[in-house]
C-alpha positions as CSV (number, residue, x, y, z in Angstrom):
1,X,15.7,-23.7,7.7
2,X,16.7,-22.6,4.2
3,X,19.3,-19.9,3.8
4,X,16.5,-17.7,2.4
5,X,12.8,-17.5,2.6
6,X,10.7,-16.3,-0.3
7,X,8.3,-13.7,1.0
8,X,5.5,-12.2,-1.2
9,X,4.6,-8.6,-0.9
10,X,1.5,-9.3,-3.1
11,X,0.2,-12.5,-1.4
12,X,-0.6,-15.6,-3.5
13,X,-4.0,-15.8,-1.8
14,X,-4.8,-12.4,-3.1
15,X,-3.6,-13.0,-6.7
16,X,-5.5,-16.3,-6.9
17,X,-8.7,-14.3,-7.4
18,X,-7.3,-13.3,-10.8
19,X,-6.5,-16.8,-12.0
20,X,-7.7,-17.3,-15.6
21,X,-10.8,-19.5,-15.4
22,X,-10.2,-20.7,-18.9
23,X,-6.6,-21.8,-18.4
24,X,-5.7,-25.4,-17.6
25,X,-3.3,-24.2,-14.9
26,X,-3.8,-21.6,-12.2
27,X,-2.1,-18.6,-13.8
28,X,-2.6,-14.8,-13.9
29,X,-2.0,-12.6,-16.9
30,X,0.6,-9.8,-16.6
31,X,0.5,-6.6,-18.7
32,X,3.0,-3.8,-19.0
33,X,2.1,-0.3,-18.0
34,X,1.4,0.7,-21.6
35,X,-1.3,-2.0,-21.8
36,X,0.6,-4.5,-23.9
37,X,0.5,-8.2,-22.9
38,X,3.6,-9.5,-21.2
39,X,3.3,-13.0,-20.0
40,X,1.4,-15.4,-17.7
41,X,2.7,-16.6,-14.4
42,X,1.5,-18.7,-11.5
43,X,0.8,-16.5,-8.4
44,X,3.6,-18.2,-6.6
45,X,6.2,-17.1,-9.0
46,X,5.8,-13.3,-8.9
47,X,6.0,-10.3,-6.5
48,X,8.3,-11.8,-3.9
49,X,11.8,-11.3,-2.5
50,X,14.1,-13.3,-0.2
51,X,13.8,-12.4,3.5
52,X,11.9,-9.2,2.8
53,X,10.5,-9.1,6.4
54,X,13.0,-11.3,8.2
55,X,14.6,-9.8,11.3
56,X,18.1,-11.1,12.1
57,X,19.2,-11.3,15.7
58,X,22.4,-12.9,16.9
59,X,22.7,-14.8,13.6
60,X,19.1,-16.2,13.9
61,X,16.2,-15.5,11.5
62,X,13.1,-14.1,13.2
63,X,10.0,-14.4,11.1
64,X,7.6,-12.8,13.6
65,X,6.6,-10.0,11.1
66,X,5.8,-12.5,8.4
67,X,3.7,-14.5,10.7
68,X,1.7,-11.4,11.8
69,X,1.3,-10.4,8.1
70,X,-0.2,-13.9,7.5
71,X,-2.7,-13.4,10.3
72,X,-3.8,-10.1,8.8
73,X,-4.1,-12.0,5.4
74,X,-6.2,-14.8,7.0
75,X,-8.5,-12.3,8.7
76,X,-9.1,-10.5,5.4
77,X,-9.7,-13.6,3.4
78,X,-12.4,-14.8,5.9
79,X,-14.2,-11.4,5.6
80,X,-13.8,-11.4,1.8
81,X,-15.4,-14.8,1.4
82,X,-18.4,-13.5,3.3
83,X,-18.6,-10.4,1.1
84,X,-18.4,-12.7,-2.0
85,X,-21.4,-14.6,-0.6
86,X,-23.4,-11.4,-0.6
87,X,-23.2,-10.3,3.1
88,X,-23.8,-6.6,3.9
89,X,-20.8,-4.5,4.9
90,X,-20.3,-4.5,8.7
91,X,-17.8,-2.8,11.1
92,X,-16.0,-6.1,11.3
93,X,-15.6,-6.2,7.5
94,X,-14.4,-2.6,7.5
95,X,-11.8,-3.2,10.2
96,X,-10.4,-6.2,8.4
97,X,-10.3,-4.5,5.0
98,X,-8.8,-1.3,6.5
99,X,-6.0,-3.4,8.0
100,X,-5.4,-5.3,4.8
101,X,-5.4,-2.3,2.6
102,X,-2.9,-0.5,4.9
103,X,-0.8,-3.7,4.8
104,X,-0.8,-3.9,1.0
105,X,0.3,-0.3,0.6
106,X,3.2,-0.5,3.0
107,X,4.7,-4.0,2.7
108,X,6.4,-3.8,-0.7
109,X,10.1,-3.1,-1.5
110,X,8.9,0.1,-3.1
111,X,7.3,1.3,0.2
112,X,10.4,0.1,2.1
113,X,12.8,2.1,0.0
114,X,10.6,5.2,0.1
115,X,10.4,5.3,3.8
116,X,14.0,4.3,4.3
117,X,15.1,7.2,2.0
118,X,12.9,9.6,4.0
119,X,14.5,8.5,7.3
120,X,18.0,8.7,5.8
121,X,17.3,12.2,4.7
122,X,16.1,13.2,8.1
123,X,19.3,11.9,9.7
124,X,21.4,13.6,7.0
125,X,19.8,17.0,7.7
126,X,20.2,16.4,11.5
127,X,23.9,15.6,11.1
128,X,24.4,18.7,9.1
129,X,22.6,20.8,11.7
130,X,24.7,19.2,14.5
131,X,28.0,19.9,12.7
132,X,26.9,23.5,12.0
133,X,26.0,23.9,15.7
134,X,29.4,22.7,16.7
135,X,31.2,25.1,14.4
136,X,29.1,28.1,15.4
137,X,30.0,30.8,17.8
138,X,28.0,31.2,21.0
139,X,26.0,34.0,19.5
140,X,25.2,32.0,16.3
141,X,24.2,29.0,18.5
142,X,21.8,31.2,20.4
143,X,20.2,32.4,17.2
144,X,20.0,28.8,15.9
145,X,18.3,27.6,19.0
146,X,15.8,30.4,19.0
147,X,14.9,29.7,15.3
148,X,14.6,26.0,16.1
149,X,12.1,26.7,18.9
150,X,10.0,28.9,16.7
151,X,10.0,26.3,13.9
152,X,8.8,23.6,16.2
153,X,5.6,25.4,17.4
154,X,2.4,23.4,16.7
155,X,4.1,20.8,14.7
156,X,3.3,17.8,17.0
157,X,5.7,15.4,18.6
158,X,9.4,15.4,17.8
159,X,12.3,13.0,18.1
160,X,15.9,13.5,19.0
161,X,18.7,13.0,16.4
162,X,19.8,9.8,18.2
163,X,16.2,8.5,18.0
164,X,16.1,9.3,14.3
165,X,19.4,7.5,13.8
166,X,18.1,4.5,15.6
167,X,14.9,4.5,13.5
168,X,17.0,4.7,10.3
169,X,18.9,1.5,11.2
170,X,15.8,-0.6,12.0
171,X,15.1,-3.5,9.6
172,X,12.0,-3.3,7.5
173,X,10.4,-6.1,9.5
174,X,10.6,-4.1,12.7
175,X,9.0,-0.8,11.7
176,X,6.6,-2.1,9.0
177,X,3.9,-3.1,11.5
178,X,3.9,0.3,13.2
179,X,3.2,2.0,9.8
180,X,0.4,-0.5,9.1
181,X,-1.3,0.1,12.4
182,X,-1.2,3.9,12.1
183,X,-2.6,3.9,8.6
184,X,-5.3,1.3,9.3
185,X,-6.6,3.3,12.2
186,X,-7.2,6.3,9.9
187,X,-8.7,4.2,7.1
188,X,-11.2,2.7,9.5
189,X,-12.6,6.2,10.2
190,X,-13.3,6.8,6.5
191,X,-16.5,5.9,4.7
192,X,-16.1,2.5,2.9
193,X,-18.0,1.4,-0.2
194,X,-17.7,-2.1,-1.7
195,X,-18.1,-1.6,-5.5
196,X,-19.5,-4.5,-7.5
197,X,-18.5,-4.8,-11.1
198,X,-20.8,-6.1,-13.8
199,X,-20.0,-9.3,-15.7
200,X,-16.9,-9.2,-17.9
201,X,-13.2,-8.6,-17.2
202,X,-14.1,-6.5,-14.1
203,X,-11.4,-5.0,-11.9
204,X,-7.7,-5.5,-12.6
205,X,-5.0,-5.3,-10.0
206,X,-1.2,-4.5,-10.0
207,X,2.1,-4.7,-8.3
208,X,1.0,-1.6,-6.4
209,X,-2.8,-2.1,-5.9
210,X,-3.6,0.6,-3.4
211,X,-4.2,4.0,-5.0
212,X,-4.6,7.2,-3.1
213,X,-6.4,9.5,-5.6
214,X,-7.5,13.1,-5.4
215,X,-11.0,13.2,-7.0
216,X,-10.8,17.0,-7.1
217,X,-8.0,16.8,-9.7
218,X,-7.8,15.2,-13.1
219,X,-5.8,12.1,-13.4
220,X,-2.9,13.8,-15.3
221,X,-2.6,16.4,-12.6
222,X,-2.4,14.3,-9.5
223,X,-0.1,15.3,-6.7
224,X,0.4,14.4,-3.1
225,X,-2.8,13.5,-1.3
226,X,-3.4,12.6,2.3
227,X,-6.2,10.7,4.0
228,X,-7.5,13.9,5.5
229,X,-8.1,15.5,2.1
230,X,-11.8,16.1,1.3
231,X,-11.4,14.6,-2.2
232,X,-9.3,11.6,-1.3
233,X,-10.4,8.2,-2.7
234,X,-8.5,5.2,-1.7
235,X,-9.1,2.2,-3.9
236,X,-7.9,-1.4,-3.9
237,X,-9.4,-4.2,-6.0
238,X,-10.4,-7.2,-3.8
239,X,-11.2,-9.5,-6.7
240,X,-12.3,-9.0,-10.3
241,X,-15.8,-8.5,-9.1
242,X,-15.2,-6.4,-5.9
243,X,-13.2,-3.2,-5.1
244,X,-12.9,-1.3,-1.9
245,X,-13.3,2.5,-2.0
246,X,-12.5,4.6,1.0
247,X,-13.5,8.3,1.0
248,X,-15.1,11.2,2.9
249,X,-18.3,10.9,0.7
250,X,-20.6,10.1,3.6
251,X,-21.7,6.9,1.8
252,X,-20.9,3.4,3.1
253,X,-22.1,-0.1,2.1
254,X,-22.0,-2.0,-1.1
255,X,-23.6,-1.7,-4.5
256,X,-23.2,-2.3,-8.2
257,X,-21.5,0.1,-10.6
258,X,-21.5,0.5,-14.4
259,X,-18.6,-0.5,-16.7
260,X,-17.6,3.2,-17.1
261,X,-16.7,3.5,-13.4
262,X,-15.0,0.1,-13.5
263,X,-12.8,1.5,-16.4
264,X,-12.1,4.6,-14.3
265,X,-10.9,2.5,-11.4
266,X,-8.8,0.3,-13.7
267,X,-7.2,3.4,-15.3
268,X,-6.2,4.6,-11.8
269,X,-4.7,1.2,-11.0
270,X,-2.6,1.3,-14.2
271,X,-1.6,4.9,-13.6
272,X,-0.2,4.1,-10.1
273,X,1.3,0.7,-10.8
274,X,5.1,0.4,-10.7
275,X,5.9,-1.9,-13.6
276,X,2.9,-4.0,-14.4
277,X,-0.8,-4.9,-13.8
278,X,-2.7,-8.1,-13.6
279,X,-5.9,-9.5,-15.1
280,X,-7.7,-12.8,-15.4
281,X,-7.6,-12.8,-19.2
282,X,-5.0,-12.5,-21.9
283,X,-7.4,-10.8,-24.2
284,X,-7.8,-7.4,-22.6
285,X,-8.3,-4.4,-25.0
286,X,-6.9,-1.7,-22.8
287,X,-8.5,1.4,-24.3
288,X,-9.0,3.3,-21.0
289,X,-5.5,4.3,-20.1
290,X,-5.8,7.9,-21.4
């Protein structure tokens, strides 16, 4: 096997839906966050990193995580083809889309670094508390233990410091699938609408295509939002014509929307992208960022 394996966090099979139908080659068009055109690229030449999900054990490269990600991708593509053909949304479709959306949100280097930083901070705080406990007098230790017991009331399951240290040293390919499974299970309980764009440019996508949005706040005042929030709307473009929208609206199914709502979804996609967004045309007039 090669010394490295190029692994995509935005799969080529997903990006192919945005290939320019007028271009002689299969390429997508990349725009900067400010809406200016950057360049075109083949889907195979962007959004990838060497050995992103590879697990190394005794000098060997284990690609089990990448193989499982490919199975999730295949399941999604089969369901997407059926939606493109006009099928109604079914529980099977929702399960596959929930799993894929959770995967797309958690599989990037950005997500890896975010969660790794969180786990490292937990360990750092635990180490400081352990050192403080060792330096403390018996009376101070008793007060610290009492305060710790009070602080843990009704906060759910906990882990030991050794368990936190072990979790912080796990490779991305080991813990990624746990995060995906947990998030997918929650998404599957939400209401899912498949939005259908009118003819034209349609939906764009990005290097961070899954957006968690609080519909109770304006776009310029967004903060942290969880899947349990009443106003949460989770969107991910599935193709230039279709977009998944998870919410607590009480509405599920599929249906057409106007260009104004397409522009709103595209504006969210741009607002939450990391560095760039993707379209199937080099002639976008991006007048919906603000």
